[in-house]
N, C-alpha and C positions, 0 to 999 in steps of 0.2 A: 845502178849498183849491180855488180856481178857477184853473186853469192856462191858459196862453196858447191862444187859439182852441179852447177846450173840450177840450184834451188831458187824458188821464187821469192823467199823472204828469209829473215833470220830472227830467232827468238831465244831469249835466255832469261833466267831469274838470278838476281843477286839477293840472297836471303839474309836479312838482318837476324842475328842470333838471339836478340832479345826474347826472353821467356822460353827459349827452346830447350827441350829435354829429349832424351832418347824416347821416352814414352809418347810425347805429343807430336814428334815430327818424323820418326823413323818410317812409319807406314806411308806418309806422304812422299818421302824420298823413294821408297820402294815403288810407288806408283809412277813417279817421274822416270825412274830407271826402266820399268817395264814398258813404258811408252816411248823409250828412246830419247827422252828429253833430258839432256845433261846440263846442269846448271852450276852456279857458284854458291857455296855456303860459307858465310863468315863464322869465325870462332873467337873465343877468348882463351888464350893459352893458360892463364893463371886463375886460381880461385881468388875470390875477393878476400881482402884482409880487413875491410870495414863494411859498413852497410851498403849493400848493392843498390844500384839505381833502378833496375827493372826486374832482375831475377833471371835465372836460366843456368844451365849446366856449363861447365868449362872442361878443358882438356885434362884437368886433374880428377875428373870423374871417370873412373876406369872404363865402365861400360860405354859411356858416351864417346870417350877417346877411341876405343876399339872400333866403334861403329863409324866414326868420322874417318878413320884410317881406311876402312872398307870402302867408304864413299870415294876416297881418293883412288883406290885401286880400280873402282868401277868407272872412273873417268870424270867424276865430278871435280870441280876446282875448290880448293880450300883457301879461304882468304882471311884477312885480319880485321878485327873489329876493336882494336885496341888491346891492351894487355889483359884487362879484366873488366868487371861490371862496375867500375867507378874510376875516378881520375887516378893516373899513375905518373910518377916522376920519370924523368929520363932514365934513371937507373933501372926502374921496374919495367919500362917499355923495352929497354935493351935485353933485360932478362927474359921477357916474354918472347921476343923475336928469336933469341937463342933457343928457347924451348921449342918454338915452332920449327926451327931448322932441325933440331934433334929428332923431333917426332916425324916430320914429313920429308926430310932430306933436302929441303930447299926453303928459301925465304918466301913469304907470300908475295904474289905478283900484284895483288889488288887489296886496297884498304878502303873501308867505309867507316867514317867517324861515328862513334857511339854517342848518343844524345847526352849532353851535359858533361862529357869528359873534358877536363881542363886542357888536356893535351891535343884537343882537336886541331887539325891542320888547316890554317886559314879559314877558321870556322866562325860562326856568329856574324858580326858585322863585317869581318874581314873577307867574307865570301863576295862582298859587293864593293863597288867603287863609286866615286863621284857622289852626286846627290842621293843616289839610291842607298848608300851606306847610312847617311844621316836619317833618311826616312825609316829604314829598317831599325836603326838604333832607337828612335822615338817609339816606334810600334812595339818593339819588344819590351821596352821599359814600361810602357803603359800596361802591358800584359804581365809585368812582374817577372820577366824572363831575362836570363843572363845574355849579354851580347859579346863578352870577351873570352877568348880562348888563346892558348899560349904555345901550341906545338911549334909555331914558326917564330917564336920570340927567343933569340939567343940569350937574353938576359933572364929567362925564366927557368925554374927547376923542372918545368914540364917540356922544355924544348927538346925536340928530336927531329927537326927539319932536315938536318944533314943526313941522318940515317934514313929518313923517308926517301930522300932523293937518291941515295945510294942503293937501296934495296927494294923499293916498291915502284912499280911501273905506272899503275892506274889508281886514281882516287875518285870516288864517287862525289859528285857535287849536287847540281840542281835536280829536282824531280818535278814532273808535270803530269797532269791527268790525261795523258795522251798515249795511245798504244804504240804509235810510230815515233820512237825516240828521235829519229833523224829529222822529223818534221819540226821539232823544237830545238834540236842541237845538231845542225847540219855539219858542224866542224869536228864532231867527236871522232876519235879522242883528240884533245887539243892541249897545247901548252900555253899558259898565260905567263909572259915574261915578267909580269909584276908579282908573280907568285913562284919564285925560282925553286923552292924546295919540293914542289910537285912536278913530276915529269909530265904526266898527262892526266887531264880531267875527263870525266864522261858524265852524262846525264842519264836519267832513267824515268820510266813511268812509275807512279807511286801506288803501292798497294798497302795502305796502313793496316788493314784488316782484311778478312776474307770477303766481306761485302764489297769493299772498293776494289779488291783484287779481281773478283769475278766480273765486276762492271768493266774494269780495264781490259780484260781478255774475253769479253762477251763474244758470242757468235758473230755479231755484226762487226765488232772490232777485228776479229780474226780475218774475216772476209775482206775488209778494207785494207788491212795490213798486207794481205797477199796481192790485192789489186795494185797497191802502191809500190810493191816490191821493197818494203821498208824493213826496219829493224825495230824490234821491241825488246828493250832491256827493262825488266820489271824489278823494282826495288820492293821486296815483299817482306812480311813478317809472318813466316809460316808457323812460328811457335805461338802466335797470339791467337789462341783458340776462342771462338765465339761460344756464347752460352745459348745455343739454339738446337741442341740435340744432334749436332753433326750435319745439319742441312747445308750450311755454307761450305764446309769442307767437301761434302759429297758433290756439290755443284762445281767446286773448283776442280775436282778430279774428273768430272764429266767433261768440263771445258778443255782440260789438258788432253784427255783422250781424243776429243774431236780435233784439237789443234795438231796433234801428232800425226793425224792421217792426211794433213795438208802437205803440200810440197815445200816444207820449210827446212832450214838448217838449224838444228837444235844443239848448241854447243855452249860450253862455259863462257862467261863474259870476256875473260882475257883473250881467249882464242878468237872470238869475234872482233874484239878491238884490235888485235894484231892484224887481222884481215883488213880492217878499214885502213890501217896505216900503210898497208902494202898496195893500196889502190893508186892507179895513175892520177896524178894531180893533187894527191893529199899533201897538205902543208902542215908542219908541226905547230906553228904559232897562229893562234886565232886572230882574225882581223878585229880591231877594236870595235867597229860598228856592229859586228855580229855578236860580240860579247855583250855590248850594251843592250842590244835588243833582247838577248836571252836573260840578262839580269832583270830587265823591266818585266818580262813575262813571269819570271819566277816571283818577283816581289809583289806583283799584283795578285798572284795566286796566294801568296802568304797573307796578304791583307784580307782576301775574300774567305779563304778556307784553311789558313794555317799550313801552307805547303811545307814539306820537310826540307 
């Protein structure tokens, strides 16, 4: 892989906005900025109108909104995590995207489904195909979890697949406990013809909390990523603060500082995914055997540790 300006590897973070507030993440983003590590932050444009699923501020919180606008000015990417912190009908999703356009001057290029939002796009069991879908359905039902989502169902009030295809380029799908995303998703970004409402999917390394995040980007992982010339897209929850007196956050900052001194390309996710699409030999449609292999890897991880 040839990276931007001859860099040895590429690195970015897609930050899930769950539990995020100005107070608990602004200093973390200031550290990323000071280290020259530009990333992607998801947002909710609208405030909840019923019980929120996880909690966190939205673009209707004025200080938070002004801060996110500043992030955009500084070169961070702002992405979509659904309309708000609960399920939203098509009408409300359209309203949220219009608000996003009004605030940022563009539609979001990247979308990551929020857990348990009914409008999730090809989410739940629809993420998988063949026997893997049935295994996943059984597993989730045993765990008491929902397997059905409706963002791609034209008969549902939650349908917005046509809008997703029209306005959003990249959608996050599988996550793996691997720093080098391309080692698990060599086709990224890819189009799945069986899921026509999504233009391109991409995978990521999973950082559910600061402990797993620090493990994912450990010094050893950083050195290996550089040796392999790979790409690390971290799907993180930077607003999910641990109750450890700040030790895990401090370790994350230390690891980012170390990483930033290595010869890497640190850019928002969509910029890196655009770069991958421009590479010679890149093909839009994923080969069925490559997708099957990736689905099995993710499903086995789901069985073992509850992969996202």
